[in-house]
Structures are given as C-alpha cells and as structure tokens.
C-alpha positions in Angstrom: -10.1 20.1 -14.7 -6.4 18.6 -14.5 -5.0 22.6 -14.6 -7.5 23.0 -11.2 -4.5 20.8 -9.4 -1.6 21.0 -8.8 1.1 18.2 -8.5 0.4 16.5 -5.5 4.2 13.9 -3.9 2.8 11.0 -3.7 4.7 9.8 -0.6 2.1 13.5 1.0 -0.7 11.8 0.0 -0.5 7.8 -0.5 0.5 7.2 3.0 -2.6 9.1 4.2 -4.4 8.1 2.4 -5.9 11.0 0.1 -6.6 11.2 -3.0 -3.1 11.8 -5.4 -5.4 15.3 -7.2 -7.3 16.9 -4.9 -5.3 16.2 -1.7 -8.4 16.3 0.2 -11.0 13.2 -0.5 -9.8 9.8 0.7 -9.2 7.2 -1.2 -10.7 3.7 0.8 -13.8 2.8 2.0 -12.6 0.2 5.2 -9.3 -1.0 5.2 -7.7 -1.9 1.6 -11.1 -1.2 -0.3 -10.8 1.8 -3.0 -13.9 3.9 -3.6 -14.7 4.4 -7.1 -14.2 7.9 -6.8 -12.9 10.5 -4.6 -15.9 12.7 -3.1 -14.1 16.0 -3.2 -12.3 16.6 -7.2 -14.6 13.1 -8.6 -11.4 11.8 -9.6 -12.1 8.5 -11.1 -9.8 6.2 -9.2 -10.7 3.4 -12.3 -6.4 3.5 -13.5 -5.9 2.7 -9.7 -4.6 -1.4 -10.4 -1.6 -2.2 -7.6 -2.1 -5.6 -7.5 0.1 -7.6 -5.6 2.6 -4.2 -4.7 1.6 -4.0 -0.6 1.9 -7.1 0.1 5.1 -7.6 -2.0 7.2 -5.0 -0.1 6.2 -5.7 3.1 7.0 -9.5 2.1 10.7 -7.9 1.6 10.0 -5.5 4.5 8.7 -5.9 7.4 7.7 -10.5 7.3 11.2 -11.2 6.7 12.6 -9.4 9.9 9.5 -10.9 12.2 10.6 -14.4 11.2 13.6 -13.5 12.4 12.7 -13.0 16.0 10.6 -15.8 15.8 13.9 -18.0 15.0 15.5 -16.1 16.9 13.5 -16.0 20.0 12.8 -20.1 19.7 16.3 -20.4 19.4 17.2 -17.7 22.9 14.6 -18.2 24.7 13.4 -21.8 24.0 9.9 -20.4 25.2 6.9 -22.5 24.8 4.1 -22.9 22.4 2.0 -19.9 24.8 5.1 -17.4 23.7 5.0 -17.0 20.5 1.2 -16.9 21.2 1.6 -13.8 23.5 5.1 -12.6 21.7 5.7 -13.6 17.9 2.8 -13.3 16.6 1.6 -10.2 17.8 4.6 -8.8 16.4 4.4 -10.1 13.2 0.5 -9.3 12.4 1.1 -5.9 13.2 4.0 -5.2 11.0 2.3 -7.1 8.0 -0.9 -5.7 8.2 -0.7 -2.1 9.9 1.7 -0.9 6.4 -0.6 -2.8 3.9 -2.7 0.5 3.4 0.1 3.5 3.4 1.7 1.6 1.0 -1.1 0.5 -1.3 -1.8 4.3 -0.7 1.5 5.3 -2.0 1.7 2.7 -5.3 -2.0 4.0 -5.9 -1.9 8.2 -5.8 2.4 6.9 -8.0 0.7 5.7 -10.8 -1.5 9.4 -10.9 1.5 11.4 -10.8 3.5 9.6 -12.7 0.4 9.2 -14.7 1.8 4.8 -15.4 -1.0 2.5 -16.9 -0.6 -0.3 -18.7 1.1 -1.1 -21.4 -0.1 -1.9 -25.0 0.9 -3.8 -28.1 0.9 -1.2 -30.8 2.0 -2.6 -34.6 4.1 -1.3 -36.6 3.0 0.7 -39.5 4.3 -1.5 -42.8 
C-alpha cells in the first residue's frame, strides 16, 4: 500500500494538519487530539507519539519572548495590573497556544516520513 503514495514532506503535510501518507485526510479531531486513522487512505495514527515535543518547542521559541515582552512592558511603562491583562496575557496566549497544533502535526508527519519508532533493546546472540 505504501507504494501507491509518493513521499510527502513533513513540513507540507504536518503544518496543515493533513495525513502524512496521502496529504488529503485530516490528522486532528479538535485542536490537538489525533484521529485514530486517516479518513482517506486509512493510515493508522497509532505510530504517532509526539509526547511533549510541541510544548518544548513552544516553550523555547514562544514563551521566552512572551515573558520578555511582559518584563519589558513592566519595566518601561510600569503599567497597572489591568494593562498586563489587556496586553501581556493575550500576547502570551496567542504565541504559546496557536503554534501547538502545527508543531504537533509536523512532529507526527516527521515520525511517519522518517519511520521513527520507539527504541528496543536487542540481546546479542551468544
């Protein structure tokens, strides 16, 4: 069955939340929940285990700048607490929550593309 589908770049399919095998079906039920399988090509998503990968990337690349904005805003303008509610918190929510789905899709598509799987210990023949 794999021969029917040309290899698709994980960046193309994952970011859009599409099936990593056919590029047509949807990968997600809701915001971050993976579907059990693709509705087009019937690919079982049981192989997918991005674990905390999306959260790690968001923490590294979005949360730190968001916190820096909040600290800068506090130091430079010394605003009232409600100003942080209007500026800092929505900015943090947008930069920390919105990238989770595309990053999770990219990681799942990369696992499929590179045939990544859990490591196993193999006993050497004696």
